[in-house]
C-alpha positions in Angstrom: 105.2 108.9 246.7 106.0 110.9 243.6 103.6 113.7 244.5 105.2 114.1 247.9 108.6 114.3 246.3 107.3 117.1 244.0 105.8 118.9 246.9 109.1 118.7 248.9 111.0 120.0 245.9 108.9 123.2 246.2 109.9 123.6 249.8 113.6 122.8 249.2 113.7 125.1 246.2 112.2 128.1 247.9 115.5 129.4 249.3 117.1 129.2 245.9 114.2 131.2 244.4 114.5 133.8 247.1 118.3 134.0 246.8 118.0 134.4 243.0 115.6 137.3 243.6 117.8 139.0 246.1 120.9 138.5 244.0 119.3 140.1 241.0 119.2 136.8 239.0 115.6 137.4 237.9 115.6 134.9 235.1 116.6 132.2 237.5 114.0 133.3 240.0 111.3 133.3 237.3 112.4 129.8 236.2 112.2 128.6 239.8 108.7 130.1 240.2 107.6 128.4 236.9 109.0 125.1 238.1 107.1 125.5 241.4 103.9 126.2 239.5 104.4 123.1 237.3 105.2 120.9 240.3 102.2 122.2 242.2 99.9 121.2 239.3 101.7 117.9 238.7 101.7 116.7 242.3 97.9 117.1 242.6 97.3 115.6 239.1 99.5 112.6 239.7 98.1 112.0 243.2 94.5 111.9 241.9 95.2 110.2 238.6 97.3 107.4 239.9 95.7 107.1 243.4 98.8 108.2 245.3 96.9 110.5 247.7 98.3 110.5 251.2 97.7 112.2 254.6 101.3 113.6 254.4 100.7 115.0 250.9 97.3 116.6 251.9 99.1 118.5 254.7 102.4 119.1 253.0 101.0 120.7 249.8 99.4 123.7 251.5 102.6 124.1 253.7 104.7 124.2 250.6 102.5 126.9 249.1 102.7 129.0 252.3 106.5 128.6 252.5 106.9 129.7 248.8 104.5 132.6 249.0 105.9 133.9 252.3 109.5 133.4 251.2 109.1 135.3 248.0 107.2 138.0 249.8 110.1 138.3 252.3 112.6 138.5 249.5 110.5 141.3 247.8 110.3 143.2 251.1 114.1 142.9 251.4 114.4 144.4 247.9 112.0 147.2 248.8 109.8 145.9 246.0 106.9 145.1 248.4 105.7 147.1 251.4 106.5 145.2 254.7 102.8 145.4 255.7 101.8 143.2 252.8 104.1 140.5 254.0 102.6 141.0 257.5 99.1 140.5 256.1 100.0 137.5 254.1 101.9 135.9 257.0 99.1 136.7 259.5 96.6 135.1 257.1 98.6 131.9 256.9 99.1 131.8 260.7 95.4 132.3 261.2 94.6 129.5 258.8 96.9 127.1 260.5 95.7 128.1 264.0 92.1 127.9 262.9 92.6 124.4 261.6 94.1 123.4 264.9 91.4 125.0 267.0 88.7 123.4 264.8 90.3 119.9 265.2 90.6 120.4 268.9 87.0 121.6 269.4 85.4 119.0 267.1 87.3 116.0 268.6 85.1 113.8 270.7 87.7 113.4 273.5 90.5 115.8 274.6 93.4 115.4 272.2 97.0 116.3 272.7 98.4 119.1 270.6 100.8 116.7 268.9 97.9 114.8 267.3 96.6 118.0 265.7 99.7 118.4 263.6 100.6 114.7 262.8 101.4 114.3 259.2 101.2 110.5 259.1 97.4 110.1 259.7 94.4 110.8 257.6 92.3 113.7 258.6 88.5 114.0 258.5 89.0 117.6 257.3 89.5 117.9 253.6 91.7 120.9 252.7 91.0 122.1 249.2 92.3 125.2 247.6 89.7 127.7 246.2 90.2 129.4 242.9 90.8 132.6 244.8 93.7 131.2 246.8 95.5 130.3 243.5 96.0 134.0 242.8 97.9 135.0 246.0 
């Protein structure tokens, strides 16, 4: 779907944004971040407006956000523009969120489930992942 392509473009574009930051091409890095913000908004809008929501998109969108945030944080640590411990906190938070999701799915499943079913991207989930306003500012 179009929303999934937009989401994938954020993941694929993250290394370019990080490279632009590290190479001192700040205008290009800013343009990449603006493009990522626009595609983040558009993928959700298009999915809801044109009924293109999918299980893949519901799981891929938060992954794309985490890849971008952690990638940019890593580039900033490399440039000594961000303390390493901030990256550690952000990365640990993201690992805890993903691990928490997997533990919740495992504990609430009526029968024992294999680990692979907890991370399948092609099936609908009974858990609805929704960003809070606070998470939009990280």
